C-alpha positions as CSV (number, residue, x, y, z in Angstrom):
1,X,10.8,-19.8,-40.6
2,X,13.9,-18.5,-38.9
3,X,12.6,-14.8,-38.8
4,X,9.4,-16.1,-37.1
5,X,11.4,-18.0,-34.5
6,X,13.4,-14.8,-33.7
7,X,10.3,-12.6,-33.7
8,X,8.9,-10.8,-30.6
9,X,5.5,-12.4,-31.3
10,X,7.0,-15.9,-30.7
11,X,9.0,-14.6,-27.7
12,X,5.7,-13.3,-26.1
13,X,4.0,-16.5,-27.0
14,X,6.6,-18.6,-25.3
15,X,6.5,-16.5,-22.2
16,X,2.8,-17.2,-21.9
17,X,3.5,-20.9,-21.1
18,X,3.7,-21.9,-17.5
19,X,6.0,-24.8,-18.4
20,X,9.5,-24.5,-19.8
21,X,9.7,-24.4,-23.6
22,X,12.8,-24.7,-25.9
23,X,12.8,-24.5,-29.6
24,X,15.7,-26.6,-31.1
25,X,17.1,-27.2,-34.5
26,X,17.6,-30.8,-35.7
27,X,21.1,-30.8,-34.2
28,X,19.7,-29.9,-30.8
29,X,20.9,-26.3,-30.7
30,X,18.6,-23.9,-28.8
31,X,17.0,-21.3,-31.1
32,X,14.5,-19.9,-28.6
33,X,13.4,-20.4,-25.0
34,X,11.3,-18.8,-22.3
35,X,12.3,-17.7,-18.9
36,X,10.6,-20.7,-17.2
37,X,12.9,-23.1,-19.1
38,X,15.9,-21.2,-17.9
39,X,14.7,-21.3,-14.3
40,X,13.9,-25.0,-14.5
41,X,17.4,-25.7,-15.9
42,X,19.2,-23.3,-13.5
43,X,20.5,-21.1,-16.4
44,X,20.1,-17.5,-17.6
45,X,18.2,-17.2,-20.8
46,X,21.2,-15.9,-22.6
47,X,23.4,-18.9,-21.5
48,X,20.6,-21.2,-22.5
49,X,20.3,-19.7,-26.0
50,X,24.1,-20.2,-26.5
51,X,23.9,-23.9,-25.8
52,X,22.1,-27.1,-26.9
53,X,19.9,-29.9,-25.7
54,X,22.9,-32.1,-25.1
55,X,24.7,-29.4,-23.1
56,X,21.9,-28.0,-20.9
57,X,19.2,-30.6,-20.7
58,X,20.8,-34.0,-20.8
59,X,23.5,-33.4,-18.1
60,X,20.9,-32.8,-15.4
61,X,18.5,-35.6,-16.5
62,X,19.1,-38.9,-14.7
63,X,17.5,-41.0,-17.5
64,X,19.9,-39.6,-20.1
65,X,19.7,-42.6,-22.5
66,X,15.9,-42.4,-22.5
67,X,15.9,-38.7,-23.1
68,X,18.4,-38.9,-25.9
69,X,16.5,-41.7,-27.6
70,X,13.4,-39.6,-27.4
71,X,15.1,-36.7,-29.1
72,X,16.6,-38.9,-31.9
73,X,13.3,-40.6,-32.5
74,X,11.4,-37.3,-32.9
75,X,14.2,-35.9,-35.1
76,X,14.2,-38.9,-37.3
77,X,10.4,-38.8,-37.9
78,X,9.3,-41.3,-35.3
79,X,6.1,-41.2,-33.3
80,X,6.1,-38.4,-30.7
81,X,4.6,-40.5,-27.9
82,X,3.6,-39.3,-24.5
83,X,7.1,-38.1,-23.4
84,X,9.0,-39.3,-20.4
85,X,8.9,-38.8,-16.6
86,X,12.3,-38.1,-15.3
87,X,14.3,-36.6,-12.5
88,X,16.3,-33.5,-13.2
89,X,19.1,-32.5,-10.8
90,X,18.7,-28.7,-10.5
91,X,22.0,-27.0,-9.5
92,X,20.3,-25.0,-6.7
93,X,17.0,-26.7,-6.0
94,X,18.1,-30.3,-6.0
95,X,16.2,-33.2,-7.6
96,X,13.0,-32.1,-9.4
97,X,10.4,-34.4,-11.0
98,X,10.0,-33.3,-14.6
99,X,7.9,-34.4,-17.6
100,X,9.8,-34.0,-20.9
101,X,7.8,-34.0,-24.2
102,X,9.1,-33.4,-27.7
103,X,7.3,-32.6,-30.9
104,X,8.4,-31.8,-34.4
105,X,8.3,-28.5,-36.3
106,X,7.6,-29.3,-40.0
107,X,7.7,-27.0,-43.0
108,X,6.9,-28.2,-46.5
109,X,7.1,-31.8,-45.3
110,X,10.6,-31.4,-43.8
111,X,11.5,-31.4,-40.1
112,X,13.4,-28.1,-39.4
113,X,13.1,-28.0,-35.6
114,X,11.9,-29.6,-32.4
115,X,9.9,-28.1,-29.5
116,X,10.9,-29.4,-26.1
117,X,8.5,-28.8,-23.2
118,X,9.6,-29.3,-19.6
119,X,6.9,-29.4,-16.9
120,X,7.8,-29.4,-13.3
121,X,5.5,-32.0,-11.6
122,X,7.4,-32.0,-8.3
123,X,4.5,-30.5,-6.3
124,X,2.3,-33.3,-7.5
125,X,4.9,-35.9,-6.5
126,X,5.3,-34.2,-3.1
127,X,1.5,-34.2,-2.5
128,X,1.3,-37.9,-3.3
129,X,4.3,-38.6,-1.0
130,X,2.6,-36.7,1.8
131,X,-0.6,-38.5,1.3
132,X,1.3,-41.8,1.2
133,X,3.2,-40.9,4.4
134,X,-0.1,-39.9,6.1
135,X,-1.8,-43.2,5.1
136,X,1.2,-45.2,6.2
137,X,1.2,-43.3,9.6
138,X,-2.5,-43.9,10.0
139,X,-2.0,-47.6,9.2
140,X,0.8,-47.8,11.7
141,X,-1.2,-46.1,14.4
142,X,-4.2,-48.4,13.6
143,X,-1.9,-51.5,14.0
144,X,-0.6,-50.2,17.3
145,X,-4.1,-49.6,18.6
146,X,-5.2,-53.0,17.5
147,X,-2.1,-54.6,19.2
148,X,-2.8,-52.6,22.4
149,X,-6.4,-53.6,22.4
150,X,-5.4,-57.2,21.9
151,X,-3.0,-57.1,24.8
152,X,-5.6,-55.3,27.0
153,X,-8.3,-57.9,26.0
154,X,-5.9,-60.8,26.8
155,X,-5.0,-59.2,30.1
156,X,-8.6,-58.6,31.1
157,X,-9.6,-62.1,30.1
158,X,-6.8,-63.6,32.2
159,X,-7.6,-61.4,35.2
160,X,-11.3,-62.3,35.0
161,X,-10.9,-66.0,34.6
162,X,-9.7,-66.8,38.1
163,X,-12.4,-64.8,40.0
164,X,-15.1,-66.2,37.7
165,X,-14.0,-69.7,38.5
166,X,-14.1,-69.0,42.2
167,X,-17.6,-67.4,42.0
168,X,-19.0,-70.2,39.9
169,X,-17.3,-72.9,42.0
170,X,-18.5,-71.6,45.4
171,X,-22.0,-71.0,43.9
172,X,-22.2,-74.7,42.8
173,X,-21.0,-75.8,46.2
174,X,-23.8,-73.9,47.9
175,X,-26.3,-75.2,45.3
176,X,-25.3,-78.8,46.0
177,X,-25.6,-78.4,49.8
178,X,-29.3,-77.7,49.4
179,X,-31.5,-76.5,52.3
180,X,-31.8,-73.1,50.7
181,X,-35.1,-71.2,50.5
182,X,-36.6,-70.3,47.1
183,X,-35.1,-66.8,47.1
184,X,-31.6,-68.0,47.7
185,X,-32.0,-70.8,45.1
186,X,-33.0,-68.3,42.5
187,X,-30.2,-66.0,43.5
188,X,-27.7,-68.8,43.1
189,X,-29.1,-69.7,39.6
190,X,-28.7,-66.0,38.6
191,X,-25.1,-66.0,39.8
192,X,-24.3,-69.2,37.9
193,X,-26.0,-67.9,34.8
194,X,-24.1,-64.6,35.0
195,X,-20.8,-66.4,35.6
196,X,-21.5,-68.7,32.7
197,X,-22.2,-65.8,30.5
198,X,-18.9,-64.1,31.6
199,X,-17.0,-67.3,31.0
200,X,-18.4,-67.5,27.5
201,X,-17.3,-63.9,26.8
202,X,-13.8,-64.6,28.2
203,X,-13.5,-67.6,26.0
204,X,-14.6,-65.6,22.9
205,X,-12.2,-62.8,23.7
206,X,-9.3,-65.2,24.3
207,X,-10.1,-67.0,21.0
208,X,-10.3,-63.7,19.1
209,X,-7.0,-62.3,20.4
210,X,-5.1,-65.5,20.4
211,X,-2.1,-65.5,18.1
212,X,-1.4,-68.6,16.1
213,X,1.2,-69.2,13.4
214,X,0.0,-68.9,9.8
215,X,0.4,-72.2,7.8
216,X,-0.1,-72.3,4.1
217,X,-0.5,-75.9,3.0
218,X,-2.3,-77.7,0.1
219,X,-5.8,-78.5,1.4
220,X,-8.9,-80.0,0.0
221,X,-11.5,-77.2,0.3
222,X,-14.4,-79.6,0.2
223,X,-12.9,-81.5,3.2
224,X,-12.5,-78.3,5.2
225,X,-16.2,-77.4,4.3
226,X,-17.3,-80.8,5.7
227,X,-15.3,-80.3,8.8
228,X,-16.8,-76.9,9.4
229,X,-20.3,-78.4,8.9
230,X,-19.6,-81.0,11.5
231,X,-18.6,-78.2,14.0
232,X,-22.2,-76.8,13.8
233,X,-24.0,-80.2,14.0
234,X,-26.4,-81.4,15.0
235,X,-28.6,-79.2,12.9
236,X,-31.9,-77.9,14.3
237,X,-35.1,-79.5,13.0
238,X,-36.2,-78.2,9.6
239,X,-32.8,-76.9,8.7
240,X,-30.6,-78.6,6.1
241,X,-27.2,-77.8,4.6
242,X,-26.5,-78.4,0.9
243,X,-22.8,-78.7,0.1
244,X,-21.4,-78.6,-3.5
245,X,-20.0,-82.0,-4.6
246,X,-16.9,-80.6,-6.3
247,X,-14.3,-78.4,-4.7
248,X,-10.8,-77.1,-5.6
249,X,-7.7,-77.6,-3.6
250,X,-6.2,-74.5,-2.1
251,X,-2.9,-73.3,-0.6
252,X,-4.1,-71.7,2.6
253,X,-4.2,-72.2,6.4
254,X,-6.7,-75.0,6.7
255,X,-7.5,-74.3,10.4
256,X,-8.3,-70.7,9.7
257,X,-10.4,-71.6,6.7
258,X,-12.3,-74.2,8.6
259,X,-12.9,-72.1,11.7
260,X,-14.0,-69.0,9.7
261,X,-16.4,-71.1,7.6
262,X,-17.8,-72.7,10.8
263,X,-18.6,-69.3,12.3
264,X,-20.3,-68.2,9.1
265,X,-22.2,-71.5,8.8
266,X,-23.4,-71.2,12.4
267,X,-24.9,-67.8,11.7
268,X,-26.6,-69.1,8.6
269,X,-28.1,-72.2,10.3
270,X,-29.3,-70.1,13.2
271,X,-30.9,-67.6,10.7
272,X,-33.0,-70.5,9.4
273,X,-34.3,-71.8,12.8
274,X,-37.6,-69.9,13.0
275,X,-39.2,-71.3,9.8
276,X,-36.6,-73.9,8.6
277,X,-34.9,-73.8,5.3
278,X,-31.7,-74.6,3.4
279,X,-28.2,-73.3,3.8
280,X,-26.2,-73.7,0.6
281,X,-22.3,-73.9,0.6
282,X,-20.5,-73.7,-2.8
283,X,-17.0,-72.7,-4.0
284,X,-16.7,-69.6,-6.2
285,X,-14.0,-68.8,-8.8
286,X,-14.4,-65.4,-10.4
287,X,-12.4,-62.3,-11.3
288,X,-12.4,-61.1,-7.7
289,X,-10.6,-64.2,-6.5
290,X,-11.5,-67.6,-5.3
291,X,-13.8,-68.1,-2.3
292,X,-16.7,-69.8,-0.6
293,X,-20.3,-68.6,-0.8
294,X,-22.8,-69.4,1.9
295,X,-26.4,-68.5,1.4
296,X,-29.4,-69.1,3.7
297,X,-33.2,-68.9,3.4
298,X,-33.6,-67.0,6.7
299,X,-35.5,-63.7,7.0
300,X,-32.5,-61.7,5.9
301,X,-30.6,-58.8,7.6
302,X,-31.9,-55.3,8.1
303,X,-29.9,-52.9,6.0
304,X,-29.4,-50.6,9.1
305,X,-27.2,-53.2,10.9
306,X,-25.0,-54.3,8.0
307,X,-22.2,-51.8,8.9
308,X,-22.0,-53.2,12.4
309,X,-21.9,-57.0,11.7
310,X,-18.2,-57.3,12.1
311,X,-18.0,-55.1,15.3
312,X,-16.9,-57.2,18.3
313,X,-19.8,-57.9,20.7
314,X,-22.4,-56.7,18.3
315,X,-25.3,-59.2,18.2
316,X,-29.0,-59.2,17.5
317,X,-29.5,-62.6,19.3
318,X,-31.1,-62.9,22.7
319,X,-28.2,-65.2,23.6
320,X,-24.8,-64.7,22.1
321,X,-21.5,-62.9,22.5
322,X,-21.3,-61.3,19.0
323,X,-17.8,-62.5,18.3
324,X,-18.4,-65.1,15.5
325,X,-18.2,-62.8,12.5
326,X,-15.3,-60.7,13.9
327,X,-13.3,-63.9,14.4
328,X,-14.1,-65.1,10.9
329,X,-13.0,-61.8,9.3
330,X,-9.9,-61.7,11.4
331,X,-8.8,-65.2,10.4
332,X,-9.6,-64.6,6.8
333,X,-7.7,-61.3,6.7
334,X,-4.7,-62.9,8.4
335,X,-4.4,-65.0,5.2
336,X,-4.9,-62.1,2.9
337,X,-8.6,-62.7,2.3
338,X,-11.8,-61.2,3.7
339,X,-15.4,-61.9,4.6
340,X,-18.4,-59.9,3.1
341,X,-22.1,-60.1,4.0
342,X,-24.8,-59.2,1.5
343,X,-28.6,-59.1,1.7
344,X,-30.5,-61.3,-0.8
345,X,-33.5,-59.5,-2.4
346,X,-36.7,-61.1,-1.2
347,X,-35.1,-62.6,1.9
348,X,-32.0,-64.5,3.0
349,X,-28.4,-63.6,3.4
350,X,-25.2,-64.3,1.4
351,X,-21.8,-64.6,3.1
352,X,-18.7,-64.6,0.9
353,X,-15.3,-65.9,2.3
354,X,-12.9,-64.4,-0.2
355,X,-9.4,-66.0,-0.6
356,X,-6.3,-64.2,-1.9
357,X,-5.7,-64.5,-5.6
358,X,-3.5,-67.4,-6.6
359,X,-4.5,-69.6,-3.6
360,X,-6.3,-72.2,-5.8
361,X,-4.0,-75.0,-7.0
362,X,-4.4,-75.5,-10.7
363,X,-5.6,-78.9,-11.9
364,X,-6.4,-80.0,-8.4
365,X,-10.1,-80.6,-7.8
366,X,-12.0,-83.1,-5.7
């Protein structure tokens, strides 16, 4: 086998590899190597052939014990395995990310050598690092934009509140004085309606942007569901809410859970108003994490508007601000959860309030 290792055929074969290849004997001495191996190790090919695995590979490898254990396992007949990912300190290029794999050379059932393959995966690591940095930068900019919009919204709401109070207040004074003709009376009503609408928007924006501390305490999820239901009562005629009898206890912010569920319930109840029907509220425990599922028997949601349901001020109602679902999603996400809306085939809508994994307290159910 030695003449083959020293042949020009093997030398040409080794040079055809894009990765660095070393052929070692069982002691780790280098019998053959290609130019790529020398370049990766920062050595001339001649110097490389005069050394060994311990002299030229191990010194630059940061995970020396792991690399040596791999060599000894292969030499002693162990399973080759997938190799190791390591960092190699190149004398000129600095740290390089390298994959080291070893395999045996066997003749007549006896191990007479080992093939070591070095693959420089630094470009892949750098690409992933650039992608990670880019995503982190995008996330940072998004957080800054959201914070700026929150501050702007709060400032606008504050600046609008006082003029609105003055407009509505003086309009009510004029209305109470009477002695107005029909045109002026209608104009005052329009002013009051508009002021009321703007006040509702200001309250919704203030509620959406308000910062409140996050509290994680043990809470009866069933009790929170009943509190959320009371927030939307009295129910319209023909609409009923069916609430599951058994609920787990959770370690979450009870106020956020209750308020988010109330917003979702309000939408579900309003969806059932035209023809009546039932709204069902049940806990859910599955592989995606715990949560609450709210289904209604309303007409359902058009697929074309699903992407916009959580956009602030988006609404399909004749009267409404369009901040209910955005508030619910924001409160859920502040706890590490989320809200999803799905269409039910044949009619109706399903809303899922998803909690973070591990929020359900084991053995606690009411």
